[in-house]
C-alpha positions, 0 to 999 in steps of 0.5 A: 783737675778741671771741673766737668763743666769747664772740660765740657766747654773746652771740648766744645770750643775745641771742636766748634771754634767761634768764627772770627768774621762777624759777617759769617755765621759761626758753626754751632755745637751739635744740639744732640750729644751723640755718644760717638761724638768727641763731646759725648766721649769727653763727657763719658771720660769725665764721668769715669774719672778722666780729665787728667790729660791722659785718655782714660779707658771708656766704659759704657754708661749704665743708665739705670745705675745713674738713674738710681743715683739721681733717685737717691739724691746723690751728688753727680757731675753735671755732665752726667745729665746729657747722656741721660737726657739723650736716653730719654729722647731715644725711649721717648720718655717724657716722665724720665726727662722731667725727673732728670729736670727735677734733679737738675733743679735741686743740684743747680745743674740747670744753670749749665748752658750745655745741660739746659740745651740738652733738656730743651732738646729732650723736651721737644723730642718727647713732645713737650714743646711748652715745657721746652719753651718755658725752660728756654725763656728762663735760661740766663744764657743761650747759644746758637745750639739752644736756638737751633734746638727750639726751631728744630723741635717746633718743626718736629712737633708739627708747629713749623710756624712757631719755629719760624717765629723763633728764627725771626726772634733770634735775628732780631736779638742780633744772634748769628744763626749757623748753617745748622740753624738755617737748615732747620729753618728751611725744614720749617719753611718746607713743613709750612709750605712757605717757599717765599720765606725759604727764598729769604733764608736762601738769600741769607745763606748766600750773603754769609757764604753758607750756600756752598756747605753740603748740608745747607745745599741739601736742605735747599734742594729738598725745600724747592723740590718738595714745593714744586720748584724743580728748576730752583732745586737743580740750580741749588744742586749744581752750586754744591761743590761737594755733593754727598749721597744725600745730595744726589738722592734728594734730587733723584727722589724729586725726579721720581715724584715727577713723571716728566723728569724720569730721564733727568732722574736716571741721568743724575743717577749715572752722573752720581756713579761717574762721580764716584758716590756710592748710592744707598738703599734710598737712592736705589729705591728712587731709581727703581721707582723711575724704572717703574714710571718708565715701565723699563723692566730691563733697566730695572733688572740692571738696578736690581743686579747692582743692588746685589753687587753693593749688598742692598738686595736685602733692604726692604724698600729696595725689595718693595720697589723691585717687586712693584716694578715687576707688577707694573710690567705685568710680570705677576708671577715674578712679583708674587715670587718676590713677595712670598720670599719676603720674611720681613714684609711690611704693610708697605709691601702688602699695599704695593701688591694690592695697589699694583694689581689695582693699577694693572687691571686697566692694562690687561690684555682683555677683560677676563685678565683684568678681572683675574687681577682684581680677584688676586688683589682681593685675595691678597687683602684677605691674606693680609687680614689673616696675617699679623699686619693690620691694614692702613688707610692706603690699603683700604683706599686701594682695595676699595678702588678694586671693588669699584672697578669690578662692581663688587658690592658685597666685598665693598660692603664688607670692607666698609664694615672693616673701615668702621671697625678699624677707625679708618672711616674718618680718613678723607682718602678712605671715605672718598674711595668708599663714596666712589665705590658705592657710585660705581656699584649703582648705590647712589643712596649709600654713596650719599650717606657716606658723603654726608657722614664725612667729617672732611671733604676734598674737591675729589669727594665733591666731584665724585658725588656730583659725577655719581648723581649725573651717572644715576640720572639725577641732574638736579641733585648734581647741580644743587651739590655743585652750588653747595660745593662753591658755598663751602669754598671748595674750588672745582677743577676741570673734572668737576665741570665735566660731571656738572655739564654731563648732568645738564646734558642729561636734563636738557638744561641748555641755559644752565649748561652754557652758564656753567661753561662760561663760568668755568672759563671766566671765573675759574680760568679753566680752558675747556678740553674735549670732554667739556665740548663733548658734554655740550654737543651731547646735550644738543643731540639729546634734544634733537638739535643736531644742527645746533651741535654742528653750529657749536663745533663751528663756533668754538673751533675745536676739533672733535675726536672719535668719541664726539663724532661717534656720538653725533653719528648715533644722535643724528641717526636716532633723530632721523637726520641721516644726511648729517649722520653720513657727514659725521660718519665721513669725518669719523672715518677720516680719523681712522678710528682705533676702537672696534665699537666705532666700526660696529656703529658705522656698520649698523648704520650703513647696513640698516640703510642698505649702503653696501658700498660704505659697508665694504669701505668700513670692513676694508678699513677695519682690516687695514687698521687691524682692529680685531674682533668685538668680544662680548663679555659680561659678569654677574656676582651672586653670593660671592661667586662670579659667573662669566658669559659670552654672546650665545653662551650655553656653557652654564649648567642652567643654560636651558632655563636661562634661554627659556626665561629670555624667550618668555620675557621677550614675548611679554616685552613684545606685547607692551611695545618691544620691537627687536632691533637688528644689529650687524652680525658680530663675530666672537671668534678669532676668525672673522670669516667664521661668524659665531652661530646663534641669534644676536638676541642672546648677547652676554648681558641678557644672559647674565641678567637672566641668571640674576633673575633666576638665582636672586630673591624677588625684589633683589637688585641685579648687577651686571658688568659688561666689557663693551657698550650695550647695543640698542636692542639689549638696552630696550629689552632689559628696560622692559625686563625691569618693568615686567619683573619689578626689579632694579637692574644695573648694567655697567658697560664700557661707557657708563652705568645703566640703572633700569627701573620701572621700564626706564633707564638712568641714561635717558635712552641715550647710552646705547650707541651700537 
């Protein structure tokens, strides 16, 4: 009977014959021996006494028994080591792999190239790359499978650069790589983001005719798609003659990651079905993601029905993507039903629900619904903590974004403590979300503390902190931090420059603003967008140089949008240049603005100057554009309880006390210079012809501030969120309330954050336009 090593060699040679053409890379043996492969079956047959030419009945290999034999030092056939090493890989047992290696050294089985190759693979997959390399260097003979195992192993161990060095070393030694080797090398190129070397490997594959091999084409598609070259990925895709489900799924998934390629991805899915290739759960997950990007619930329901048809409806990724689609479309009841039915929900499922609710806050029909969705996200997070699942970094970053949007400081501080306890605070994504949360809640010192404690900072974190300083009226700190960012070698983007120019605008630093504006264009090759122009114009208007603002528009040649013309109207009016204010108002009306606050701004100006024809013109345009009514809403959170106010609201149990407090404060404010400013009467009713009763001095934010002053301890900060821009009257009165009550009062409206302290506001009195 032939010896086992000979049998193993014969079996491998029968399955993988060497190539006769030296120009074509020979197909390799598999690096990992599968028990279902012909090689694995041959080894098992040999272990059971096969090899006589007749098929011996196979029995499962008792690994524990085999390990006992090795421990006792009994002589075994060299083929027995391969499935044992395969079991070491499955269990991730490095100690067991080393024990097998020690026994191989005793029996001399390490001289068998196939067994040694399996050991190299086992070491690599158990994380012992140095042991694998040491063994590889000591092998007297290596084949293409050995080289491939080393390349693959380095990539698996997050050392793709070493894997690429092995590939180059292989070529320098005159060895021909197989298409498996080339595929492993392409994976290493992808892991190291080296698209140039990937293209060279692609050229090698074309030269030796391996490009048309399906697995090779799949690797090329994945490389180009992941490294941002979708066109090259598509070209490689269309050159694959026999596309399998992995091929199609690779391209569809690539399209799902690019919002501009949604239609292409759906078209490929249809082509896949027409080609007779049955999609798997990964394909359907990507297709459902495409439906979510497209916000196409009808198509998503068809895909959902198709998943039932082919039996993939119970697959967790498919269920997650389906649930997320319903959530993105605002179908919260159906999404919650699917979520509650999942018995196998993973942390990805929980994260999808939390991040989904966070995203649809912006698309809510009104602010009340937006806050309701935010509270639902907080509730799901609470339920997650009570479950067996543990939050991860994506959970914390998503829920912190919810706290930022809701200005929920108390909840945000609790989550901050949980990130410290769980060890996720060191993650840059979580830390960036934490800095943003404190900034949005008006806690610039806490934001700065979190920023300074970050072990790693990205440009997003730097930009968030610069923006925070700008919003809190600390322009010098914002400029200094920008310079530190540049010294740290971090490249700013266009959003960074918006925050920087906004800081210059607040401080009236014209020369610095012009310097940074030019730096953005010349040094960083960033073309200005409307937000950059808006900051420059805002700066001139703040300084009362409205003519310079109009000259800047003429000189740069850009077309102002609704927000910039509104700023010009408010600025010109504030500085008494009514001629330019009326000119800007005419330009604004030519745009047929969509925001109701813009119309209220114009109405206030025209009413105060008794231009009744213009008042009628604005009201007529409001009806034509169907802009609706201005709803005044404010919220304040006190001891984990949220209080909601409308204009002239008397529904609160302490309404009498609130109104009395407001009257007293307004009387005291008048004594130190407060003069009521009359705005246009705003309706908070569904019927514009029936304005709400009550005085305008009781706008929602003043009622919320009054409640905060009543129910919080002396000296505590009062935090209020408002759904629209503060009016001038409320802005000037609350500014004086902060002085009279010796309190810090923070109001975040739809435009910016107002931090009132000692009779001053962080916006420099330019944040209230109405």
